[in-house]
Each structure stands twice: as structure tokens, then as C-alpha cells.
N, CA, C, O and the ligand as a Tripos MOL2 file, in Angstrom:
@<TRIPOS>MOLECULE
protein
  249   247    63     0     0
PROTEIN
NO_CHARGES

@<TRIPOS>ATOM
      1 N          22.8450   14.1040   29.8910 N.3       1 MET1
      2 CA         22.0090   13.9820   28.8340 C.3       1 MET1
      3 C          21.8720   15.1780   27.8810 C.2       1 MET1
      4 O          21.5920   16.2960   28.3140 O.2       1 MET1
      5 N          22.0740   14.9310   26.5830 N.am      2 VAL2
      6 CA         21.8500   16.0990   25.6850 C.3       2 VAL2
      7 C          20.8360   15.8860   24.6410 C.2       2 VAL2
      8 O          21.0470   14.9360   23.8860 O.2       2 VAL2
      9 N          19.7740   16.5910   24.4530 N.am      3 LYS3
     10 CA         18.8770   16.3250   23.6120 C.3       3 LYS3
     11 C          19.1640   16.8800   22.2120 C.2       3 LYS3
     12 O          18.6550   17.8900   21.7250 O.2       3 LYS3
     13 N          20.0910   16.0350   21.6200 N.am      4 SER4
     14 CA         20.5780   16.6050   20.1260 C.3       4 SER4
     15 C          19.9430   15.8010   19.1110 C.2       4 SER4
     16 O          19.6580   16.4170   18.0840 O.2       4 SER4
     17 N          19.6580   14.6010   19.1450 N.am      5 ALA5
     18 CA         19.2320   13.8600   18.0370 C.3       5 ALA5
     19 C          17.7090   14.1140   17.9770 C.2       5 ALA5
     20 O          17.0240   14.4550   18.9400 O.2       5 ALA5
     21 N          17.2490   13.8920   16.6540 N.am      6 THR6
     22 CA         15.8290   14.0170   16.5030 C.3       6 THR6
     23 C          15.2980   12.7180   16.7830 C.2       6 THR6
     24 O          16.0140   11.7170   16.8230 O.2       6 THR6
     25 N          14.0730   12.7080   16.9750 N.am      7 PRO7
     26 CA         13.3220   11.4630   17.3560 C.3       7 PRO7
     27 C          13.5160   10.4410   16.1220 C.2       7 PRO7
     28 O          13.4240   10.7270   14.9280 O.2       7 PRO7
     29 N          13.7760    9.3110   16.6330 N.am      8 ARG8
     30 CA         13.9850    8.1140   15.5830 C.3       8 ARG8
     31 C          12.8700    7.4650   15.1990 C.2       8 ARG8
     32 O          12.8480    6.7130   14.2250 O.2       8 ARG8
     33 N          11.7880    7.7320   15.9990 N.am      9 TYR9
     34 CA         10.4550    6.9510   15.7380 C.3       9 TYR9
     35 C           9.7740    7.6760   14.4200 C.2       9 TYR9
     36 O           8.8240    8.4490   14.5390 O.2       9 TYR9
     37 N          10.3450    7.3520   13.2040 N.am     10 THR10
     38 CA          9.7010    7.7220   12.1800 C.3      10 THR10
     39 C           9.0230    6.7220   11.3200 C.2      10 THR10
     40 O           9.1350    5.5170   11.5480 O.2      10 THR10
     41 N           8.3480    7.1760   10.3720 N.am     11 LYS11
     42 CA          7.5660    6.1740    9.5750 C.3      11 LYS11
     43 C           8.3700    4.9110    9.0250 C.2      11 LYS11
     44 O           7.9280    3.7640    8.9610 O.2      11 LYS11
     45 N           9.6500    5.3500    8.6360 N.am     12 SER12
     46 CA         10.4120    4.2590    7.8690 C.3      12 SER12
     47 C          10.9060    3.1150    8.9940 C.2      12 SER12
     48 O          11.4510    2.0700    8.6370 O.2      12 SER12
     49 N          10.6780    3.4070   10.2200 N.am     13 THR13
     50 CA         11.2900    2.4050   11.2920 C.3      13 THR13
     51 C          10.0450    1.7230   11.9050 C.2      13 THR13
     52 O          10.2190    0.8790   12.7830 O.2      13 THR13
     53 N           8.7960    2.0410   11.4910 N.am     14 LEU14
     54 CA          7.6830    1.2540   11.9630 C.3      14 LEU14
     55 C           7.4860   -0.0170   11.4090 C.2      14 LEU14
     56 O           7.5390   -0.0800   10.1810 O.2      14 LEU14
     57 N           7.2650   -1.0630   12.0510 N.am     15 PRO15
     58 CA          7.0080   -2.3620   11.6850 C.3      15 PRO15
     59 C           5.8310   -2.3730   10.3050 C.2      15 PRO15
     60 O           4.9490   -1.5320   10.1270 O.2      15 PRO15
     61 N           6.0770   -3.3750    9.5800 N.am     16 GLU16
     62 CA          4.9910   -3.4170    8.3880 C.3      16 GLU16
     63 C           4.6010   -4.7570    8.2250 C.2      16 GLU16
     64 O           5.3470   -5.6780    8.5580 O.2      16 GLU16
     65 N           3.2950   -4.9660    7.6550 N.am     17 LYS17
     66 CA          2.7410   -6.2920    7.5340 C.3      17 LYS17
     67 C           2.0870   -5.9600    6.0300 C.2      17 LYS17
     68 O           1.8880   -4.8400    5.5590 O.2      17 LYS17
     69 N           1.8050   -7.2930    5.3970 N.am     18 THR18
     70 CA          0.9970   -7.0770    4.2070 C.3      18 THR18
     71 C          -0.4110   -7.6490    4.4540 C.2      18 THR18
     72 O          -0.6480   -8.7200    5.0120 O.2      18 THR18
     73 N          -1.3150   -6.7780    3.9590 N.am     19 CYS19
     74 CA         -2.6710   -6.9320    4.1680 C.3      19 CYS19
     75 C          -2.9990   -8.2910    3.5560 C.2      19 CYS19
     76 O          -2.4870   -8.6180    2.4850 O.2      19 CYS19
     77 N          -3.8460   -9.0930    4.2170 N.am     20 LEU20
     78 CA         -4.2510  -10.4240    3.6910 C.3      20 LEU20
     79 C          -5.2950  -10.3080    2.8900 C.2      20 LEU20
     80 O          -5.6090  -11.2830    2.2070 O.2      20 LEU20
     81 N          -6.0680   -9.0560    2.8070 N.am     21 ALA21
     82 CA         -7.1910   -8.9110    1.9960 C.3      21 ALA21
     83 C          -6.8420   -8.3330    0.7270 C.2      21 ALA21
     84 O          -7.2090   -8.9150   -0.2940 O.2      21 ALA21
     85 N          -6.0840   -7.1060    0.6440 N.am     22 CYS22
     86 CA         -5.8670   -6.4900   -0.5400 C.3      22 CYS22
     87 C          -4.4050   -6.7690   -1.0910 C.2      22 CYS22
     88 O          -4.0850   -6.5890   -2.2660 O.2      22 CYS22
     89 N          -3.5830   -7.2170   -0.1240 N.am     23 GLY23
     90 CA         -2.1490   -7.6600   -0.4800 C.3      23 GLY23
     91 C          -1.1340   -6.4580   -0.5490 C.2      23 GLY23
     92 O          -0.0210   -6.5630   -1.0650 O.2      23 GLY23
     93 N          -1.6540   -5.2350    0.0540 N.am     24 ARG24
     94 CA         -0.7360   -4.1940    0.2150 C.3      24 ARG24
     95 C          -0.1840   -4.0510    1.4960 C.2      24 ARG24
     96 O          -0.7940   -4.3620    2.5190 O.2      24 ARG24
     97 N           1.0760   -3.5410    1.4720 N.am     25 PRO25
     98 CA          1.8130   -3.4010    2.7000 C.3      25 PRO25
     99 C           1.1090   -2.2090    3.4940 C.2      25 PRO25
    100 O           0.6410   -1.2240    2.9220 O.2      25 PRO25
    101 N           1.0860   -2.3990    4.8250 N.am     26 PHE26
    102 CA          0.6040   -1.2680    5.6460 C.3      26 PHE26
    103 C           1.5760   -1.2280    6.9180 C.2      26 PHE26
    104 O           2.2680   -2.1710    7.3040 O.2      26 PHE26
    105 N           1.5010   -0.0330    7.4590 N.am     27 ALA27
    106 CA          2.5090    0.3150    8.5440 C.3      27 ALA27
    107 C           1.7740    0.1420    9.8520 C.2      27 ALA27
    108 O           0.5520    0.2940    9.8630 O.2      27 ALA27
    109 N           2.4070   -0.1520   10.9150 N.am     28 TRP28
    110 CA          1.9820    0.0020   12.3320 C.3      28 TRP28
    111 C           1.3600    1.2730   12.5860 C.2      28 TRP28
    112 O           1.7830    2.3610   12.1930 O.2      28 TRP28
    113 N           0.1780    1.0320   13.3680 N.am     29 ARG29
    114 CA         -0.5940    2.1940   13.7080 C.3      29 ARG29
    115 C          -0.6210    2.0520   15.3880 C.2      29 ARG29
    116 O          -0.5430    1.0250   16.0620 O.2      29 ARG29
    117 N          -0.7630    3.4720   15.8280 N.am     30 LYS30
    118 CA         -0.8780    3.4400   17.3890 C.3      30 LYS30
    119 C          -2.0560    2.7140   17.9450 C.2      30 LYS30
    120 O          -1.9760    2.1400   19.0320 O.2      30 LYS30
    121 N          -3.1480    2.7210   17.2320 N.am     31 LYS31
    122 CA         -4.4670    1.9040   17.6850 C.3      31 LYS31
    123 C          -4.2440    0.2520   17.7740 C.2      31 LYS31
    124 O          -5.0300   -0.5130   18.3320 O.2      31 LYS31
    125 N          -3.1090   -0.1050   17.1620 N.am     32 TRP32
    126 CA         -2.8020   -1.4870   16.9650 C.3      32 TRP32
    127 C          -1.7820   -1.8530   18.0140 C.2      32 TRP32
    128 O          -1.4000   -3.0230   18.0460 O.2      32 TRP32
    129 N          -1.2990   -0.9760   18.8770 N.am     33 LYS33
    130 CA         -0.0140   -1.2390   19.8170 C.3      33 LYS33
    131 C          -0.2620   -2.4970   20.4840 C.2      33 LYS33
    132 O           0.6570   -3.3010   20.6380 O.2      33 LYS33
    133 N          -1.5570   -2.7540   20.9340 N.am     34 ASN34
    134 CA         -1.6630   -3.9200   21.7270 C.3      34 ASN34
    135 C          -2.0530   -5.1660   21.0960 C.2      34 ASN34
    136 O          -2.0370   -6.2190   21.7330 O.2      34 ASN34
    137 N          -2.4380   -5.0970   19.7500 N.am     35 VAL35
    138 CA         -2.9390   -6.2870   18.8930 C.3      35 VAL35
    139 C          -2.2160   -6.3400   17.6350 C.2      35 VAL35
    140 O          -2.7390   -6.9080   16.6770 O.2      35 VAL35
    141 N          -1.1540   -5.8470   17.5450 N.am     36 TRP36
    142 CA         -0.3380   -5.8140   16.3310 C.3      36 TRP36
    143 C          -0.0960   -7.1610   15.8470 C.2      36 TRP36
    144 O          -0.1040   -7.4170   14.6430 O.2      36 TRP36
    145 N           0.1330   -8.0900   16.8060 N.am     37 ASP37
    146 CA          0.3160   -9.5570   16.3330 C.3      37 ASP37
    147 C          -0.9260  -10.2100   15.6270 C.2      37 ASP37
    148 O          -0.7960  -11.0940   14.7800 O.2      37 ASP37
    149 N          -2.0680   -9.7430   16.0080 N.am     38 GLU38
    150 CA         -3.2360  -10.2400   15.3980 C.3      38 GLU38
    151 C          -3.7150   -9.5530   14.2540 C.2      38 GLU38
    152 O          -4.6460   -9.9950   13.5810 O.2      38 GLU38
    153 N          -3.0670   -8.3870   13.9740 N.am     39 VAL39
    154 CA         -3.6440   -7.5100   12.7820 C.3      39 VAL39
    155 C          -3.3290   -8.1950   11.5420 C.2      39 VAL39
    156 O          -2.1800   -8.6090   11.3930 O.2      39 VAL39
    157 N          -4.1610   -8.3640   10.6700 N.am     40 LYS40
    158 CA         -3.9610   -9.0900    9.5150 C.3      40 LYS40
    159 C          -4.3550   -8.2080    8.2000 C.2      40 LYS40
    160 O          -4.0770   -8.5630    7.0540 O.2      40 LYS40
    161 N          -4.9870   -7.1040    8.5090 N.am     41 THR41
    162 CA         -5.5480   -6.2690    7.3110 C.3      41 THR41
    163 C          -5.2900   -4.8930    7.6240 C.2      41 THR41
    164 O          -5.1640   -4.4830    8.7780 O.2      41 THR41
    165 N          -5.1970   -4.0490    6.4000 N.am     42 CYS42
    166 CA         -4.9620   -2.7070    6.5920 C.3      42 CYS42
    167 C          -5.9360   -1.8520    7.1010 C.2      42 CYS42
    168 O          -5.6320   -0.7820    7.6290 O.2      42 CYS42
    169 N          -7.2380   -2.2930    6.9680 N.am     43 SER43
    170 CA         -8.3790   -1.4820    7.4080 C.3      43 SER43
    171 C          -9.4910   -2.2740    7.8590 C.2      43 SER43
    172 O          -9.5330   -3.4990    7.7480 O.2      43 SER43
    173 N         -10.4100   -1.5450    8.3810 N.am     44 GLU44
    174 CA        -11.8240   -2.3420    8.7560 C.3      44 GLU44
    175 C         -12.4150   -3.0280    7.5270 C.2      44 GLU44
    176 O         -12.9110   -4.1540    7.5450 O.2      44 GLU44
    177 N         -12.3170   -2.2580    6.4830 N.am     45 ARG45
    178 CA        -13.0720   -2.6980    5.2850 C.3      45 ARG45
    179 C         -12.2350   -3.9450    4.7760 C.2      45 ARG45
    180 O         -12.8720   -4.8600    4.2540 O.2      45 ARG45
    181 N         -11.1000   -4.0330    4.8680 N.am     46 CYS46
    182 CA        -10.3290   -5.1340    4.3520 C.3      46 CYS46
    183 C         -10.7200   -6.4330    5.3480 C.2      46 CYS46
    184 O         -10.8820   -7.5780    4.9280 O.2      46 CYS46
    185 N         -10.8260   -6.0580    6.6230 N.am     47 LYS47
    186 CA        -11.0340   -7.0320    7.6140 C.3      47 LYS47
    187 C         -12.4860   -7.7180    7.3010 C.2      47 LYS47
    188 O         -12.7260   -8.9200    7.4110 O.2      47 LYS47
    189 N         -13.3390   -6.7740    6.9160 N.am     48 GLY48
    190 CA        -14.7340   -7.3780    6.5900 C.3      48 GLY48
    191 C         -14.6280   -8.3860    5.4040 C.2      48 GLY48
    192 O         -15.1840   -9.4830    5.4380 O.2      48 GLY48
    193 N         -13.8470   -7.9290    4.3110 N.am     49 ASP49
    194 CA        -13.6980   -8.5280    3.2510 C.3      49 ASP49
    195 C         -13.0690   -9.9390    3.5040 C.2      49 ASP49
    196 O         -13.5430  -10.9360    2.9590 O.2      49 ASP49
    197 N         -11.9210  -10.0040    4.3970 N.am     50 LEU50
    198 CA        -11.5280  -11.3830    4.7330 C.3      50 LEU50
    199 C         -12.3850  -12.1480    5.3830 C.2      50 LEU50
    200 O         -12.4950  -13.3350    5.0750 O.2      50 LEU50
    201 N         -13.1060  -11.6030    6.3550 N.am     51 ARG51
    202 CA        -14.2000  -12.2970    7.0430 C.3      51 ARG51
    203 C         -15.1440  -13.0310    6.0570 C.2      51 ARG51
    204 O         -15.4680  -14.2110    6.1960 O.2      51 ARG51
    205 N         -15.5510  -12.2350    5.0620 N.am     52 ARG52
    206 CA        -16.4870  -12.7140    4.1690 C.3      52 ARG52
    207 C         -16.0440  -13.7520    3.3180 C.2      52 ARG52
    208 O         -16.7260  -14.7050    2.9420 O.2      52 ARG52
    209 N         -14.7410  -13.4910    3.0050 N.am     53 ASP53
    210 CA        -14.1210  -14.7810    2.0730 C.3      53 ASP53
    211 C         -13.9800  -16.0600    2.8720 C.2      53 ASP53
    212 O         -14.1270  -17.1690    2.3570 O.2      53 ASP53
    213 N         -13.6690  -15.8510    4.2390 N.am     54 ASN54
    214 CA        -13.4180  -17.1100    4.9840 C.3      54 ASN54
    215 C         -14.8530  -17.8940    5.0870 C.2      54 ASN54
    216 O         -14.9310  -19.1220    5.1370 O.2      54 ASN54
    217 N         -15.9280  -17.0450    5.1110 N.am     55 ARG55
    218 CA        -17.1570  -17.4640    5.5600 C.3      55 ARG55
    219 C         -17.7800  -18.3160    4.3100 C.2      55 ARG55
    220 O         -18.4490  -19.3460    4.3950 O.2      55 ARG55
    221 N         -17.3990  -17.6420    3.1700 N.am     56 SER56
    222 CA        -17.9600  -18.1940    1.9550 C.3      56 SER56
    223 C         -17.2900  -19.6020    1.5860 C.2      56 SER56
    224 O         -17.8510  -20.4640    0.9090 O.2      56 SER56
    225 N         -16.0020  -19.7060    2.1330 N.am     57 GLY57
    226 CA        -15.0690  -20.8960    1.9360 C.3      57 GLY57
    227 C         -15.4860  -22.0140    2.6610 C.2      57 GLY57
    228 O         -15.4000  -23.1350    2.1580 O.2      57 GLY57
    229 N         -16.0450  -21.7920    4.0830 N.am     58 ALA58
    230 CA        -16.3050  -22.8420    4.9240 C.3      58 ALA58
    231 C         -17.7890  -22.9080    5.1430 C.2      58 ALA58
    232 O         -18.4600  -21.8870    4.9960 O.2      58 ALA58
    233 N         -18.3550  -24.0730    5.4950 N.am     59 PRO59
    234 CA        -19.6610  -24.1370    5.9080 C.3      59 PRO59
    235 C         -20.0050  -23.6430    7.2570 C.2      59 PRO59
    236 O         -19.1950  -23.7570    8.1760 O.2      59 PRO59
    237 N         -21.2080  -23.0810    7.4310 N.am     60 ALA60
    238 CA        -21.5670  -22.5100    8.6990 C.3      60 ALA60
    239 C         -21.6900  -23.2970    9.6930 C.2      60 ALA60
    240 O         -22.6400  -24.0760    9.7720 O.2      60 ALA60
    241 N         -20.5750  -23.1990   10.7710 N.am     61 LYS61
    242 CA        -20.7050  -24.2130   11.8290 C.3      61 LYS61
    243 C         -20.4870  -23.4900   13.2010 C.2      61 LYS61
    244 O         -19.9880  -22.3740   13.3390 O.2      61 LYS61
    245 N         -20.8360  -24.1190   13.9540 N.am     62 SER62
    246 CA        -20.7110  -23.5390   15.6640 C.3      62 SER62
    247 C         -21.8330  -22.4630   15.7550 C.2      62 SER62
    248 O         -22.0230  -21.8580   16.8100 O.2      62 SER62
    249 ZN         -6.1540   -4.0550    2.7770 Zn       63 ZN63
@<TRIPOS>BOND
     1     1     2 1
     2     2     3 1
     3     3     4 2
     4     3     5 am
     5     5     6 1
     6     6     7 1
     7     7     8 2
     8     7     9 am
     9     9    10 1
    10    10    11 1
    11    11    12 2
    12    11    13 am
    13    13    14 1
    14    14    15 1
    15    15    16 2
    16    15    17 am
    17    17    18 1
    18    18    19 1
    19    19    20 2
    20    19    21 am
    21    21    22 1
    22    22    23 1
    23    23    24 2
    24    23    25 am
    25    25    26 1
    26    26    27 1
    27    27    28 2
    28    27    29 am
    29    29    30 1
    30    30    31 1
    31    31    32 2
    32    31    33 am
    33    33    34 1
    34    34    35 1
    35    35    36 2
    36    35    37 am
    37    37    38 1
    38    38    39 1
    39    39    40 2
    40    39    41 am
    41    41    42 1
    42    42    43 1
    43    43    44 2
    44    43    45 am
    45    45    46 1
    46    46    47 1
    47    47    48 2
    48    47    49 am
    49    49    50 1
    50    50    51 1
    51    51    52 2
    52    51    53 am
    53    53    54 1
    54    54    55 1
    55    55    56 2
    56    55    57 am
    57    57    58 1
    58    58    59 1
    59    59    60 2
    60    59    61 am
    61    61    62 1
    62    62    63 1
    63    63    64 2
    64    63    65 am
    65    65    66 1
    66    66    67 1
    67    67    68 2
    68    67    69 am
    69    69    70 1
    70    70    71 1
    71    71    72 2
    72    71    73 am
    73    73    74 1
    74    74    75 1
    75    75    76 2
    76    75    77 am
    77    77    78 1
    78    78    79 1
    79    79    80 2
    80    79    81 am
    81    81    82 1
    82    82    83 1
    83    83    84 2
    84    83    85 am
    85    85    86 1
    86    86    87 1
    87    87    88 2
    88    87    89 am
    89    89    90 1
    90    90    91 1
    91    91    92 2
    92    91    93 am
    93    93    94 1
    94    94    95 1
    95    95    96 2
    96    95    97 am
    97    97    98 1
    98    98    99 1
    99    99   100 2
   100    99   101 am
   101   101   102 1
   102   102   103 1
   103   103   104 2
   104   103   105 am
   105   105   106 1
   106   106   107 1
   107   107   108 2
   108   107   109 am
   109   109   110 1
   110   110   111 1
   111   111   112 2
   112   111   113 am
   113   113   114 1
   114   114   115 1
   115   115   116 2
   116   115   117 am
   117   117   118 1
   118   118   119 1
   119   119   120 2
   120   119   121 am
   121   121   122 1
   122   122   123 1
   123   123   124 2
   124   123   125 am
   125   125   126 1
   126   126   127 1
   127   127   128 2
   128   127   129 am
   129   129   130 1
   130   130   131 1
   131   131   132 2
   132   131   133 am
   133   133   134 1
   134   134   135 1
   135   135   136 2
   136   135   137 am
   137   137   138 1
   138   138   139 1
   139   139   140 2
   140   139   141 am
   141   141   142 1
   142   142   143 1
   143   143   144 2
   144   143   145 am
   145   145   146 1
   146   146   147 1
   147   147   148 2
   148   147   149 am
   149   149   150 1
   150   150   151 1
   151   151   152 2
   152   151   153 am
   153   153   154 1
   154   154   155 1
   155   155   156 2
   156   155   157 am
   157   157   158 1
   158   158   159 1
   159   159   160 2
   160   159   161 am
   161   161   162 1
   162   162   163 1
   163   163   164 2
   164   163   165 am
   165   165   166 1
   166   166   167 1
   167   167   168 2
   168   167   169 am
   169   169   170 1
   170   170   171 1
   171   171   172 2
   172   171   173 am
   173   173   174 1
   174   174   175 1
   175   175   176 2
   176   175   177 am
   177   177   178 1
   178   178   179 1
   179   179   180 2
   180   179   181 am
   181   181   182 1
   182   182   183 1
   183   183   184 2
   184   183   185 am
   185   185   186 1
   186   186   187 1
   187   187   188 2
   188   187   189 am
   189   189   190 1
   190   190   191 1
   191   191   192 2
   192   191   193 am
   193   193   194 1
   194   194   195 1
   195   195   196 2
   196   195   197 am
   197   197   198 1
   198   198   199 1
   199   199   200 2
   200   199   201 am
   201   201   202 1
   202   202   203 1
   203   203   204 2
   204   203   205 am
   205   205   206 1
   206   206   207 1
   207   207   208 2
   208   207   209 am
   209   209   210 1
   210   210   211 1
   211   211   212 2
   212   211   213 am
   213   213   214 1
   214   214   215 1
   215   215   216 2
   216   215   217 am
   217   217   218 1
   218   218   219 1
   219   219   220 2
   220   219   221 am
   221   221   222 1
   222   222   223 1
   223   223   224 2
   224   223   225 am
   225   225   226 1
   226   226   227 1
   227   227   228 2
   228   227   229 am
   229   229   230 1
   230   230   231 1
   231   231   232 2
   232   231   233 am
   233   233   234 1
   234   234   235 1
   235   235   236 2
   236   235   237 am
   237   237   238 1
   238   238   239 1
   239   239   240 2
   240   239   241 am
   241   241   242 1
   242   242   243 1
   243   243   244 2
   244   243   245 am
   245   245   246 1
   246   246   247 1
   247   247   248 2
@<TRIPOS>SUBSTRUCTURE
     1 MET1         2 RESIDUE 1 A MET
     2 VAL2         6 RESIDUE 1 A VAL
     3 LYS3        10 RESIDUE 1 A LYS
     4 SER4        14 RESIDUE 1 A SER
     5 ALA5        18 RESIDUE 1 A ALA
     6 THR6        22 RESIDUE 1 A THR
     7 PRO7        26 RESIDUE 1 A PRO
     8 ARG8        30 RESIDUE 1 A ARG
     9 TYR9        34 RESIDUE 1 A TYR
    10 THR10       38 RESIDUE 1 A THR
    11 LYS11       42 RESIDUE 1 A LYS
    12 SER12       46 RESIDUE 1 A SER
    13 THR13       50 RESIDUE 1 A THR
    14 LEU14       54 RESIDUE 1 A LEU
    15 PRO15       58 RESIDUE 1 A PRO
    16 GLU16       62 RESIDUE 1 A GLU
    17 LYS17       66 RESIDUE 1 A LYS
    18 THR18       70 RESIDUE 1 A THR
    19 CYS19       74 RESIDUE 1 A CYS
    20 LEU20       78 RESIDUE 1 A LEU
    21 ALA21       82 RESIDUE 1 A ALA
    22 CYS22       86 RESIDUE 1 A CYS
    23 GLY23       90 RESIDUE 1 A GLY
    24 ARG24       94 RESIDUE 1 A ARG
    25 PRO25       98 RESIDUE 1 A PRO
    26 PHE26      102 RESIDUE 1 A PHE
    27 ALA27      106 RESIDUE 1 A ALA
    28 TRP28      110 RESIDUE 1 A TRP
    29 ARG29      114 RESIDUE 1 A ARG
    30 LYS30      118 RESIDUE 1 A LYS
    31 LYS31      122 RESIDUE 1 A LYS
    32 TRP32      126 RESIDUE 1 A TRP
    33 LYS33      130 RESIDUE 1 A LYS
    34 ASN34      134 RESIDUE 1 A ASN
    35 VAL35      138 RESIDUE 1 A VAL
    36 TRP36      142 RESIDUE 1 A TRP
    37 ASP37      146 RESIDUE 1 A ASP
    38 GLU38      150 RESIDUE 1 A GLU
    39 VAL39      154 RESIDUE 1 A VAL
    40 LYS40      158 RESIDUE 1 A LYS
    41 THR41      162 RESIDUE 1 A THR
    42 CYS42      166 RESIDUE 1 A CYS
    43 SER43      170 RESIDUE 1 A SER
    44 GLU44      174 RESIDUE 1 A GLU
    45 ARG45      178 RESIDUE 1 A ARG
    46 CYS46      182 RESIDUE 1 A CYS
    47 LYS47      186 RESIDUE 1 A LYS
    48 GLY48      190 RESIDUE 1 A GLY
    49 ASP49      194 RESIDUE 1 A ASP
    50 LEU50      198 RESIDUE 1 A LEU
    51 ARG51      202 RESIDUE 1 A ARG
    52 ARG52      206 RESIDUE 1 A ARG
    53 ASP53      210 RESIDUE 1 A ASP
    54 ASN54      214 RESIDUE 1 A ASN
    55 ARG55      218 RESIDUE 1 A ARG
    56 SER56      222 RESIDUE 1 A SER
    57 GLY57      226 RESIDUE 1 A GLY
    58 ALA58      230 RESIDUE 1 A ALA
    59 PRO59      234 RESIDUE 1 A PRO
    60 ALA60      238 RESIDUE 1 A ALA
    61 LYS61      242 RESIDUE 1 A LYS
    62 SER62      246 RESIDUE 1 A SER
    63 ZN63       249 GROUP 0 **** ****
């Protein structure tokens, strides 16, 4: 084994998603490694915006 190549785990190889709140693309982050499938927004703030939008569209139930 020869350690010649540089690490391939660079920004360009990270998976990306589009934020459902602001519509901007965002890249995978370490803190999301366990919940990446569930991540829909780029930030906590957008997450809050999304939640508020959902709530305003649907009547309070349950
Ligand atoms: Zn966003």
C-alpha cells in the first residue's frame, strides 16, 4: 500500500440537495451523516420557515 493519492473526499464529491425552503443547493455535512435522507433544508432557519409554511397551509390537528 502506497499513500500517494490525495484524499478524494472533497467538496465536489459530496452529495447535494436542494433546500425546500429557500431553493438553494446545499452539500452534505458531517452533522447530517445519520439523517441525510431526512434533511430537506440547508439550515435550521430554513427548517423553521418550512415548518411554519406547512402549518399555515394545514389546519391544526392532532
Ligand atoms: Zn435554505
